[in-house]
N, C-alpha and C positions, 0 to 999 in steps of 0.2 A: 563481270556480268553487265550487259548493256541495259538501257532503259526498256527496250522491247522485251528482254528476257524477264524483267520484273513483271510485266503484264502477262507474259506467257505462264508465269507461276501462280496465276489466279490472284494477283494482287488486288484487283478491283473487287473480287468476291470477298476478300477478307475485310475490306472497308465496310461493306454492308452486312457482314455476318451478324452483327448485333444492332438491333434497331435503336433509333434515337429515343423512342418511348421507353424501351426496356432500360436503357442507360439512365434516363432521367428519373424513372421511378426508383431504380435501385440506389442511385446516389442520394435522392431525397430521403429515402428510408434509412440509408446508412448514416446520413447526417442527423436525422431525428433520433435514431437509436444511439448514435455516438454521443449526442448531447445528453441523453438519458444516462448513459454510462458515466459521463463527466459529472453530472449532478450527484449521482450515487457516490462516486469517488469523493466529491467535495463534502458530502454529508457524513461519510464514514471515516474521513481522514483523521488519524489520531497521532500523527507524528509531531515533531518539534517545529519544522519549517515547512509550511505548505507550498508546493510548487505548482503555480498556475500553468507553467509550460507543459508539465506532465499531463494535466487535464486536457489541454489543447491537443496534445499528442494522441490521446485516446480517440478523440473525434476524427483527427486526420488518419489515424491508423485504420479505423473502421472503413472510411471511404476509400483509402488506398487499397486495402485488401479486397474490397468489392470490385474495384477497377481491374485489379490483377486477375481475380477469379473469373470475371466476365470475359477477359481476353483468353484465358486458359480454356474455358468451356466452349468457346467458339471455334477453336482450332487446336487439333491434337498435336500437330507438328510444333506449333508455337508453345504449347504447354511444355514439351520436352526441352525446348531451348530456354524457356523461362526458368525451369527447374535448375538447369545448369548455370544460368546467370546468377540466380539467387543463392546458389550453394557457395559462391565465393564471398558473399557478404558476411562481414564479421562485426558484431556489435560489442563495443568496449565499455559502454556506460554501465556502471555498477547499480544494481537494484538495492536500495537501502532498506525498504520495507517489504517483507514477504508478501503482504497483501497486494502490493503493486503488480506482482507477477500475475495474480489472478485477474486483475483488470486488463492487463495487456492481452492475455489469452482470451478474455471475454470479448475484447474489441476485434481481435482477429477472427474468432469463431463467428461473431455476428456478420462480419464482412463476407466470410465464406458461405454461410447459410443463405444470406440475402442474394448473393450472386448466383447461387444454385437454384433460386426460385422458391425456396421454402420460406416464404414470408411469414405465415402464421407461426412456424417454429421459432423464427428469429424474434418476433414480437412477444409471444407468450413466454418463451424461454427467458428473454431479457427481463421481463416483468417479474417472473418468479425469482430469478437470481438476484435482482435488485432488492426485492422485498426481504429475501433471506439475509443478504448482507446488511441491510438497514436494521434488521431485528437483532442479529447476533453481534455485529461489530459495535453497535451503539449501546448494547446492554451493559449496564454498569454493575459493578460488584456491590453487594449490600454494605460492605465496609471498605472504603477506599484505603489502599495501602499508602504509607508514607515512609520516608527514610529519615532517621534522626542521626546527625553527625555530631558526636560528642568528643571534645578534647579534654582529657583529664591529666592530672600531674602524677598519678601513680595507681597502684593496685587498689588501695582502699577507696579512693574516690571513684574508681571504675566500678567497683562492686556496689557502692551506694547509688550511683547513677543507674546502673542496671536494675537494682531492686526498686528504685523509684519509678522507673518506666514500666516495670511489671505491674505496679499497682494502678497506673494511669491508663494502660492500654489492655485491650482484650488479648492481644498477641504481640510478643516481642521476641525477635530472632536476630542474633548477631550475624551480619552478612560478611563483614570483614573487620580486621583489627590490625592496626599499625602501632608498633611499640618502638619508641626511641628513648634515649636517656633522659629521664625527667618528664616524659610526655607519652600519653597513650591516646590514640584516636580510634573511636568505634563507629562503625556504620551499622545501624540496627533498623530492621524492617518492623514497623508497628502497625497495628489495626486499632484505630481510635474507638472508644466507646460512644463518643458523640463528637460534635463539631467544635468543641471547646479546645483551644490550643494554648491556653494560659499556662499549662504545665511546663512548656518550654522555658518560660520566664523563670519559673521556680527552679527548673533544672539548671539554668545558667547561673543562678545565685547560690547554688550549693557549694559548700567548701570543697576546694580541690578541683572544681570544674572550671575550665578556662573559657569554654564557649559551647553553645548548643545551637544547632541549625536543623530546622524542619523543612523537608523537601517533598513535594508531591512526587509520587512514584507510580509508573505505569505498569509495573509488574515484570518488566524485562530486566533482570539484573545481569550485569556484565562484570565478571570477576577480573 
């Protein structure tokens, strides 16, 4: 294909198919809503290691999706070619938190809706979704769960430790138990009656108990 053939295929018409004003407004709104999504993600993150790069990705993904959809809506032929090009892309990054998937789809959806010209839907929908996430994700349980790891030297000390924890906690459930010759390790989920954790010191001083560890627990137990 020569350079003249490119112009014969309405190349110049494609250049001006999307106005500069439309592009500027769409990208500015995409950046603003992307920052809003990023702030909601930062406020609702409850994992172990916060990833700032993932938050930046949410902003970039919103803007990139807007650019792609603007190009698709301006040319039907281009949209078919873009679908074919994007179909070969494979993402290998593992998503560690299930909630991260919701933020990714939220960013993509906002980019699509903005590029389609449905600005009120993008803004109002994002505000509603953000408020719902802030309310439900940040809601704390009335009694925070903890995991107590107890190492005992036998069955008798194990029974005493379990009975002691039953009196100090509102709820005490065995999550796992490891038994070796001369040693037993218990992992128990407990719900404290109050914020007093002095019972761990008393538990560690009991006869037959080698050690006692209290760990904050987010409710996701992995066997």
